C-alpha positions as CSV (number, residue, x, y, z in Angstrom):
1,X,83.5,102.0,126.1
2,X,85.1,98.7,127.0
3,X,88.9,98.5,127.1
4,X,88.9,94.8,126.2
5,X,90.4,93.9,122.8
6,X,88.1,92.2,120.4
7,X,89.3,89.8,117.6
8,X,86.9,89.0,114.8
9,X,88.1,85.7,113.3
10,X,87.1,82.3,112.2
11,X,88.4,78.9,113.5
12,X,89.3,77.7,110.1
13,X,91.5,80.7,109.2
14,X,95.2,80.1,109.5
15,X,95.7,83.9,109.8
16,X,93.2,84.0,112.6
17,X,95.0,81.2,114.4
18,X,98.3,83.0,114.1
19,X,96.7,86.0,116.0
20,X,95.1,83.7,118.6
21,X,98.5,82.1,119.3
22,X,100.1,85.5,119.7
23,X,97.3,86.5,122.1
24,X,97.9,83.4,124.2
25,X,101.7,83.9,124.1
26,X,101.2,87.5,125.4
27,X,98.5,86.3,128.0
28,X,96.1,89.0,126.8
29,X,92.5,89.3,127.7
30,X,90.8,89.4,124.3
31,X,87.2,88.7,123.3
32,X,87.0,86.3,120.4
33,X,84.1,86.9,118.0
34,X,83.6,84.0,115.6
35,X,82.6,85.2,112.1
36,X,80.8,82.5,110.0
37,X,82.5,83.1,106.7
38,X,80.5,80.4,105.1
39,X,77.3,82.3,105.8
40,X,79.0,85.6,104.6
41,X,79.1,87.3,108.0
42,X,82.3,89.0,107.0
43,X,80.7,90.5,103.9
44,X,77.9,92.4,105.6
45,X,77.8,96.2,105.9
46,X,78.4,96.1,109.7
47,X,81.7,94.2,109.3
48,X,82.7,96.4,106.4
49,X,82.7,99.4,108.8
50,X,85.3,97.5,110.8
51,X,87.4,96.3,107.9
52,X,86.8,97.8,104.5
53,X,88.5,94.9,102.7
54,X,86.3,92.4,104.7
55,X,89.0,89.9,105.4
56,X,89.6,87.7,108.5
57,X,90.9,88.5,111.1
58,X,90.2,92.0,112.3
59,X,91.3,93.5,115.6
60,X,89.4,96.2,117.5
61,X,91.5,97.7,120.3
62,X,89.1,100.2,121.9
63,X,88.2,101.8,118.6
64,X,91.6,101.3,116.9
65,X,90.8,98.9,114.0
66,X,93.5,96.8,112.3
67,X,93.3,94.0,109.7
68,X,95.9,91.6,108.3
69,X,97.2,89.0,110.7
70,X,100.9,90.1,110.3
71,X,100.1,93.7,111.1
72,X,98.0,92.6,114.0
73,X,100.6,90.4,115.6
74,X,103.3,93.0,115.2
75,X,101.0,95.6,116.8
76,X,100.1,93.3,119.7
77,X,103.7,92.3,120.4
78,X,104.9,95.9,120.2
79,X,102.1,97.4,122.3
80,X,101.5,94.7,124.8
81,X,104.6,92.6,124.7
82,X,107.0,94.5,127.0
83,X,109.5,92.1,128.4
84,X,108.8,89.4,125.9
85,X,111.1,88.3,123.1
86,X,108.3,87.8,120.6
87,X,109.3,91.0,118.7
88,X,112.4,92.7,120.1
89,X,113.7,96.2,119.6
90,X,116.9,94.9,117.9
91,X,116.9,96.0,114.3
92,X,118.5,93.0,112.9
93,X,116.2,90.6,114.8
94,X,113.2,92.6,113.7
95,X,114.4,92.4,110.1
96,X,114.7,88.6,110.3
97,X,111.2,88.3,111.8
98,X,109.8,90.6,109.2
99,X,111.4,88.6,106.4
100,X,109.8,85.4,107.7
101,X,106.4,87.1,108.0
102,X,106.6,88.4,104.4
103,X,107.7,84.9,103.3
104,X,104.7,83.4,105.1
105,X,102.4,85.9,103.4
106,X,103.7,85.8,99.9
107,X,104.7,82.1,99.6
108,X,103.2,79.8,102.3
109,X,99.7,81.4,102.7
110,X,99.5,82.5,99.1
111,X,100.2,79.0,97.7
112,X,97.8,77.5,100.3
113,X,95.1,79.8,98.9
114,X,96.0,78.9,95.3
115,X,95.0,75.3,96.4
116,X,92.0,75.8,98.6
117,X,90.3,78.4,96.4
118,X,89.8,75.7,93.8
119,X,87.5,74.0,96.2
120,X,85.9,76.9,98.1
121,X,85.6,79.5,95.3
122,X,85.8,77.7,92.0
123,X,83.8,74.7,93.1
124,X,86.3,72.2,91.6
125,X,86.4,68.6,93.0
126,X,90.2,68.5,92.9
127,X,93.1,70.8,93.3
128,X,95.3,71.1,90.1
129,X,98.5,69.1,90.4
130,X,100.5,72.2,89.4
131,X,99.1,74.1,92.4
132,X,99.9,71.2,94.7
133,X,103.4,71.1,93.4
134,X,103.9,74.8,94.0
135,X,102.6,74.5,97.5
136,X,105.0,71.7,98.2
137,X,107.8,73.8,96.8
138,X,106.8,76.5,99.3
139,X,107.2,73.9,102.1
140,X,110.6,72.9,100.8
141,X,111.7,76.6,100.8
142,X,110.5,76.9,104.4
143,X,112.6,73.8,105.3
144,X,115.6,75.7,103.8
145,X,114.7,78.8,105.8
146,X,114.9,76.9,109.1
147,X,118.6,77.5,110.1
148,X,118.0,77.3,113.9
149,X,115.5,75.9,116.4
150,X,113.1,78.7,115.5
151,X,112.3,80.6,112.4
152,X,114.1,83.8,113.3
153,X,116.8,82.4,115.6
154,X,117.2,80.6,118.9
155,X,113.9,81.6,120.5
156,X,110.2,81.8,119.8
157,X,108.9,84.9,118.0
158,X,105.8,86.0,116.2
159,X,107.4,84.6,113.0
160,X,107.0,81.1,114.4
161,X,103.4,81.7,115.5
162,X,102.5,83.1,112.0
163,X,104.3,80.4,110.0
164,X,103.1,77.4,112.0
165,X,99.5,78.1,111.1
166,X,100.0,78.0,107.4
167,X,102.6,75.2,107.5
168,X,100.4,72.8,109.5
169,X,97.5,73.5,107.2
170,X,99.7,72.8,104.2
171,X,100.8,69.5,105.9
172,X,97.2,68.6,106.4
173,X,96.6,69.0,102.7
174,X,99.8,67.7,101.2
175,X,100.8,65.1,103.8
176,X,104.6,65.4,103.4
177,X,106.8,62.7,104.9
178,X,109.0,63.6,107.9
179,X,112.0,62.6,105.8
180,X,111.1,65.2,103.2
181,X,111.4,68.1,105.7
182,X,112.8,66.8,109.0
183,X,113.7,70.3,110.3
184,X,110.1,71.5,109.8
185,X,108.7,68.4,111.6
186,X,111.1,69.0,114.5
187,X,110.1,72.6,114.6
188,X,106.4,71.8,114.7
189,X,107.0,69.4,117.6
190,X,108.9,72.1,119.4
191,X,106.0,74.5,119.1
192,X,103.4,71.9,119.9
193,X,104.9,71.8,123.4
194,X,103.6,75.4,124.0
195,X,100.9,75.2,126.7
196,X,98.4,77.0,124.5
197,X,99.2,75.4,121.1
198,X,96.7,72.5,121.2
199,X,93.9,74.8,122.4
200,X,94.3,77.1,119.4
201,X,95.4,74.7,116.7
202,X,93.4,71.5,117.1
203,X,89.9,72.9,116.4
204,X,91.1,74.8,113.4
205,X,93.1,72.0,111.8
206,X,90.3,69.6,112.4
207,X,87.8,72.0,110.8
208,X,90.1,72.6,107.9
209,X,90.5,68.9,107.2
210,X,86.8,68.3,107.4
211,X,86.1,71.2,105.1
212,X,88.5,69.9,102.4
213,X,86.9,66.4,102.5
214,X,83.3,67.8,102.5
215,X,84.0,70.2,99.6
216,X,85.8,67.6,97.5
217,X,82.9,65.1,97.9
218,X,80.3,67.8,97.3
219,X,82.0,69.2,94.2
220,X,82.5,65.6,92.8
221,X,78.9,64.8,93.3
222,X,77.8,67.9,91.3
223,X,79.9,67.1,88.2
């Protein structure tokens, strides 16, 4: 049996990009297996054996299977991140990181899904204004959360790598002005200097932008 880790993901998934950023930050040798969610590859019986809830991403670490990006990046940082500061043993720092991860899951990513599901699942041509406003409110809360150079303090952690995937996707959709959330824009610029940031993020954000445009046009034409 191979000892190489395998990540089942999709380029367009913010959660998948968060895991890929963590993999790069830890310099891990991981096989990336792209799942075409638009063709339902994540809904077949084979994938269900790996992940019973059939979400993206899923990690296979030599037979140990784990889903949910937040659980995955904590696991990777704890198991393979010795010597890194991505997820320290300090209880208070861990608590700050966890709080940011839960915020990303329950506010940022959740409100992003409330918007995009209108196009991808419900087949609407537009996202309801109320959903867009709630998503923008989530970004405003994130702006308030940023009290230092990084999400959980003065150095990079997995909280940054998780949050930046959802935040940049929300920016792509909502197009906030830098004056609306200056700390967030400065934080993104800081992360964009990471040597692996562009490699992971550019394809996914480009694909997400193209998808939103394509679905909006397609849904409008069918009305």
